[in-house]
C-alpha positions as CSV (number, residue, x, y, z in Angstrom):
1,X,-25.3,61.8,11.2
2,X,-22.3,59.5,11.0
3,X,-24.4,56.8,9.4
4,X,-25.9,59.1,6.8
5,X,-22.4,60.4,5.8
6,X,-21.0,56.9,5.6
7,X,-23.9,55.8,3.3
8,X,-23.6,58.8,1.2
9,X,-19.8,58.4,0.9
10,X,-20.3,54.8,-0.1
11,X,-22.9,55.7,-2.7
12,X,-20.5,58.3,-4.2
13,X,-17.6,55.8,-4.5
14,X,-20.0,53.4,-6.1
15,X,-21.2,56.0,-8.7
16,X,-17.6,57.0,-9.4
17,X,-16.5,53.5,-10.0
18,X,-19.4,52.9,-12.3
19,X,-18.6,56.0,-14.3
20,X,-14.8,55.6,-14.6
21,X,-15.2,53.6,-17.8
22,X,-16.4,56.7,-19.6
23,X,-19.9,58.0,-20.4
24,X,-22.0,55.9,-22.7
25,X,-19.6,52.9,-22.7
26,X,-21.3,49.5,-22.2
27,X,-19.8,47.8,-19.2
28,X,-17.8,44.7,-20.2
29,X,-19.5,41.5,-18.8
30,X,-17.5,39.7,-16.2
31,X,-16.7,36.1,-17.3
32,X,-15.3,33.2,-15.3
33,X,-14.0,29.8,-16.3
34,X,-16.4,27.4,-14.6
35,X,-14.1,24.5,-15.2
36,X,-11.5,23.9,-12.5
37,X,-8.7,21.4,-13.0
38,X,-9.1,18.6,-10.4
39,X,-5.7,18.1,-8.7
40,X,-4.0,14.8,-9.0
41,X,-1.6,12.9,-6.8
42,X,2.0,13.1,-8.1
43,X,3.4,10.6,-10.6
44,X,0.0,9.3,-11.9
45,X,0.3,7.5,-15.2
46,X,-2.9,7.6,-17.3
47,X,-2.9,5.3,-19.1
48,X,-0.3,3.2,-17.2
49,X,2.8,1.8,-18.7
50,X,2.4,-2.0,-18.4
51,X,5.7,-3.7,-17.6
52,X,6.6,-6.7,-19.9
53,X,5.8,-10.0,-18.3
54,X,9.3,-11.5,-18.3
55,X,9.4,-15.3,-18.5
56,X,10.1,-16.9,-15.2
57,X,10.9,-20.5,-14.3
58,X,8.1,-22.6,-12.9
59,X,8.2,-22.8,-9.1
60,X,6.1,-22.9,-6.0
61,X,6.2,-19.3,-5.0
62,X,5.2,-20.1,-1.4
63,X,8.1,-22.5,-0.9
64,X,10.8,-20.9,1.3
65,X,13.7,-22.1,3.4
66,X,13.2,-24.2,6.5
67,X,13.9,-22.6,9.9
68,X,16.9,-23.7,11.9
69,X,16.4,-26.8,14.1
70,X,17.2,-24.5,17.1
71,X,16.6,-20.8,17.1
72,X,19.3,-18.6,18.6
73,X,18.4,-16.7,21.8
74,X,17.6,-13.0,21.4
75,X,20.8,-11.0,21.8
76,X,23.0,-14.1,21.0
77,X,23.1,-14.3,17.2
78,X,25.6,-16.7,15.6
79,X,29.0,-15.1,14.9
80,X,29.4,-14.1,11.2
81,X,25.7,-14.3,10.5
82,X,23.5,-11.7,8.9
83,X,21.6,-11.5,12.2
84,X,24.8,-10.8,14.1
85,X,25.6,-7.9,11.8
86,X,22.2,-6.4,12.4
87,X,22.6,-6.9,16.1
88,X,25.9,-5.1,16.0
89,X,24.2,-2.2,14.3
90,X,21.6,-2.1,17.1
91,X,18.5,-1.9,15.0
92,X,16.5,-3.8,12.3
93,X,15.8,-1.7,9.2
94,X,12.5,-2.5,7.6
95,X,10.9,-1.1,4.4
96,X,7.1,-0.6,5.0
97,X,4.1,1.3,3.8
98,X,3.0,4.2,6.0
99,X,-0.2,4.9,4.0
100,X,-1.9,1.4,4.2
101,X,-4.6,1.6,6.8
102,X,-4.7,-1.5,9.0
103,X,-1.3,-2.7,7.6
104,X,1.1,0.2,8.0
105,X,-0.1,3.7,8.8
106,X,0.4,6.7,11.1
107,X,-2.0,6.4,14.1
108,X,-3.5,9.9,14.3
109,X,-3.9,9.7,18.0
110,X,-0.2,9.0,18.7
111,X,1.7,9.9,15.5
112,X,3.3,6.5,15.6
113,X,3.4,3.8,13.0
114,X,0.8,1.0,13.6
115,X,-0.8,-1.9,11.8
116,X,-0.6,-5.6,11.1
117,X,2.8,-5.4,9.2
118,X,4.3,-3.0,11.8
119,X,3.6,-5.6,14.5
120,X,5.2,-8.3,12.3
121,X,8.4,-6.2,12.1
122,X,8.4,-5.7,15.8
123,X,8.1,-9.5,16.4
124,X,11.2,-10.1,14.3
125,X,13.0,-7.4,16.3
126,X,11.9,-9.2,19.4
127,X,13.5,-12.4,18.1
128,X,16.8,-10.6,17.3
129,X,17.2,-8.3,20.3
130,X,14.5,-9.3,22.8
131,X,13.2,-5.8,22.3
132,X,10.3,-5.2,19.8
133,X,11.2,-1.5,19.7
134,X,14.6,-1.9,18.0
135,X,13.2,-1.3,14.5
136,X,14.0,1.6,12.1
137,X,11.1,1.9,9.7
138,X,11.7,3.2,6.2
139,X,8.6,4.2,4.2
140,X,8.9,3.0,0.6
141,X,6.6,2.9,-2.5
142,X,5.4,-0.3,-4.1
143,X,8.0,0.1,-6.9
144,X,10.8,0.6,-4.3
145,X,10.4,-2.8,-2.7
146,X,12.8,-4.9,-4.8
147,X,15.4,-2.2,-5.5
148,X,15.9,-1.3,-1.8
149,X,16.5,-5.0,-1.1
150,X,18.9,-5.3,-4.1
151,X,20.9,-2.3,-2.9
152,X,20.9,-3.6,0.7
153,X,19.3,-0.4,2.0
154,X,17.0,-2.4,4.2
155,X,17.2,-5.7,6.0
156,X,13.6,-6.7,5.2
157,X,10.6,-5.4,3.3
158,X,7.2,-6.1,4.9
159,X,4.8,-4.4,2.5
160,X,2.2,-6.9,1.2
161,X,4.7,-8.0,-1.5
162,X,3.3,-11.0,-3.5
163,X,5.6,-13.9,-3.8
164,X,6.1,-14.8,-7.5
165,X,8.6,-17.0,-9.4
166,X,9.8,-13.9,-11.2
167,X,10.5,-12.0,-8.0
168,X,12.2,-15.1,-6.5
169,X,14.9,-14.5,-9.1
170,X,15.8,-11.1,-7.6
171,X,15.0,-11.4,-3.9
172,X,14.2,-14.1,-1.3
173,X,11.0,-14.4,0.7
174,X,9.9,-15.8,4.0
175,X,7.1,-18.2,4.2
176,X,3.6,-16.8,3.6
177,X,2.3,-14.5,6.3
178,X,-1.0,-13.5,4.9
179,X,-3.2,-14.7,1.9
180,X,-5.0,-12.4,-0.4
181,X,-6.8,-12.2,-3.8
182,X,-7.1,-9.3,-6.2
183,X,-10.6,-7.8,-6.4
184,X,-12.2,-4.3,-6.9
185,X,-13.0,-1.2,-4.9
186,X,-15.8,0.9,-6.4
187,X,-18.2,3.7,-5.5
188,X,-21.4,2.2,-4.1
189,X,-23.5,4.6,-6.1
190,X,-22.1,3.3,-9.4
191,X,-23.6,-0.2,-9.0
192,X,-20.4,-1.9,-10.4
193,X,-20.3,-5.5,-9.4
194,X,-17.5,-7.1,-11.3
195,X,-14.7,-6.6,-13.9
196,X,-17.0,-7.0,-17.0
197,X,-18.9,-3.8,-15.8
198,X,-15.7,-1.8,-16.3
199,X,-15.3,-2.2,-20.1
200,X,-13.7,1.0,-21.4
201,X,-13.4,2.4,-17.9
202,X,-10.3,3.4,-15.8
203,X,-9.0,1.1,-13.1
204,X,-6.2,2.1,-10.8
205,X,-3.3,0.1,-9.2
206,X,0.2,0.9,-8.0
207,X,3.3,1.0,-10.1
208,X,5.6,-2.0,-9.7
209,X,2.7,-4.2,-8.5
210,X,1.4,-7.5,-9.9
211,X,-2.1,-5.8,-9.7
212,X,-1.4,-3.5,-12.7
213,X,-0.4,-6.4,-14.8
214,X,-3.4,-8.4,-13.8
215,X,-5.7,-5.5,-14.8
216,X,-4.2,-5.5,-18.2
217,X,-4.6,-9.2,-18.6
218,X,-8.3,-9.3,-17.9
219,X,-10.5,-10.0,-20.9
220,X,-12.5,-6.9,-20.1
221,X,-11.0,-4.0,-22.1
222,X,-10.2,-1.7,-19.2
223,X,-7.8,1.3,-19.1
224,X,-5.1,0.8,-16.4
225,X,-4.0,3.8,-14.4
226,X,-1.0,3.7,-12.0
227,X,0.1,5.6,-9.0
228,X,2.8,5.5,-6.4
229,X,0.5,4.3,-3.6
230,X,-2.8,2.5,-3.2
231,X,-4.0,5.5,-1.2
232,X,-3.5,7.7,-4.2
233,X,-5.8,5.3,-6.1
234,X,-8.5,6.0,-3.5
235,X,-8.1,9.7,-4.0
236,X,-8.6,9.3,-7.8
237,X,-11.7,7.2,-7.2
238,X,-13.1,9.8,-4.8
239,X,-12.4,12.5,-7.4
240,X,-14.2,10.4,-10.2
241,X,-10.9,10.3,-12.1
242,X,-11.0,6.5,-12.1
243,X,-13.9,4.1,-11.9
244,X,-12.3,1.4,-9.7
245,X,-9.3,0.5,-7.7
246,X,-8.0,-3.1,-8.1
247,X,-5.5,-4.7,-5.8
248,X,-5.4,-7.4,-3.2
249,X,-8.5,-7.6,-1.1
250,X,-6.8,-7.1,2.3
251,X,-5.6,-3.7,1.2
252,X,-9.0,-2.8,-0.4
253,X,-10.6,-3.5,3.0
254,X,-8.4,-0.8,4.5
255,X,-9.5,1.7,1.8
256,X,-13.2,0.8,2.3
257,X,-12.8,1.4,6.0
258,X,-11.7,4.9,5.3
259,X,-14.5,5.8,2.9
260,X,-17.9,4.3,3.6
261,X,-19.2,5.4,0.2
262,X,-17.0,2.6,-1.4
263,X,-17.2,-1.2,-1.3
264,X,-15.2,-4.2,-2.2
265,X,-16.7,-6.3,-5.0
266,X,-15.9,-8.6,-7.9
267,X,-14.3,-12.0,-8.6
268,X,-11.1,-13.1,-7.1
269,X,-8.8,-12.9,-10.1
270,X,-5.5,-13.8,-8.6
271,X,-3.7,-15.7,-5.9
272,X,-1.4,-13.4,-4.0
273,X,0.6,-15.0,-1.1
274,X,2.5,-12.2,0.7
275,X,6.0,-12.9,2.0
276,X,8.6,-10.9,3.8
277,X,11.2,-9.7,1.3
278,X,14.8,-10.4,2.1
279,X,18.0,-9.8,0.1
280,X,18.8,-12.7,-2.2
281,X,22.1,-13.8,-0.6
282,X,20.9,-13.7,3.0
283,X,19.7,-17.3,3.3
284,X,20.5,-17.4,7.0
285,X,18.1,-14.4,7.5
286,X,15.4,-16.1,5.6
287,X,15.6,-19.2,7.9
288,X,15.7,-16.9,11.0
289,X,12.6,-15.0,9.9
290,X,10.8,-18.2,9.2
291,X,11.7,-19.4,12.7
292,X,10.1,-16.2,14.1
293,X,7.0,-16.8,12.0
294,X,6.8,-20.5,13.2
295,X,6.9,-19.3,16.8
296,X,4.1,-16.7,16.0
297,X,1.9,-19.4,14.5
298,X,2.5,-21.8,17.3
299,X,2.1,-19.5,20.3
300,X,-1.0,-17.6,19.0
301,X,0.9,-14.3,18.3
302,X,-0.1,-14.4,14.6
303,X,-3.8,-14.8,15.5
304,X,-3.7,-12.1,18.1
305,X,-2.1,-9.6,15.7
306,X,-4.5,-10.6,12.9
307,X,-7.5,-10.3,15.2
308,X,-6.4,-6.9,16.4
309,X,-6.0,-5.3,13.0
310,X,-7.8,-7.3,10.4
311,X,-10.6,-9.6,11.8
312,X,-13.1,-6.7,12.2
313,X,-12.9,-6.0,8.5
314,X,-11.9,-9.3,6.9
315,X,-13.5,-11.8,9.4
316,X,-11.7,-14.8,10.9
317,X,-8.8,-16.3,8.9
318,X,-6.8,-19.5,9.2
319,X,-3.2,-19.2,10.2
320,X,-1.1,-19.4,6.9
321,X,0.5,-22.8,6.4
322,X,4.3,-22.6,5.9
323,X,5.7,-24.4,2.8
324,X,9.4,-25.2,2.6
325,X,11.5,-26.5,-0.2
326,X,14.5,-27.6,2.0
């Protein structure tokens, strides 16, 4: 009885709803907009604004300052030095990327920062304090790297920053800590193999990077698109809002590791030695950091850190050779 009454009641409500528009009136068809706007990461520039390539003096961008003949003991930095001021503060402040898988990222199992560049920062803290944990990490964008050094908001930037003659006019660099070349990340299904296949198509890189300029300089007529982070470029590629991501191959390997439907392809169109960024006037800190890097090369620490994070994706690599100008 209850079920019959319930069905009857439902039928009555349905009939009432159908009739409430008035007898004889043709029901208005229900329409829906089938086109949904695909969300974008914030601050995307499409097309990108390409910074003017300011003339820079000729230099060897890899040439840094020679380490001291004798490195100070951890916890005993020379009085009046940049390192002594950092030691007095009690922590090393380092600008890093927290969205670059394998280099600087949040480990989902621990919530802690991890990666190749995070370990580099910890080794420098070890050299200063004898304690690799005495680091304060500050997540910054690609475009932030030079400004935060110029404003002395960080002691170092370790964020795959390419050493160029133009940048040497604004900041200083350590010796090279990893080599890389600019290539492409594409969707496997698209069968794109190199830059000429992208004529008239959109290619993404980060603002403030050498990569966005290199895209614009290629003979293939591509449309540069810029974002705040390389990970945002991957999102745009996954959404089919761009056709490729182009930056240094070591970062592209991290993106491909996160999305097996993508692959790294294409010619190596640039030479991108990465150095640790240091404020321009802190020559003593440049020499100290280079001393830490020399120790890492000599005692196998660099190789161990590389093998842990990058060898499974990039294969074996030679230890970068330091170049000094004095």
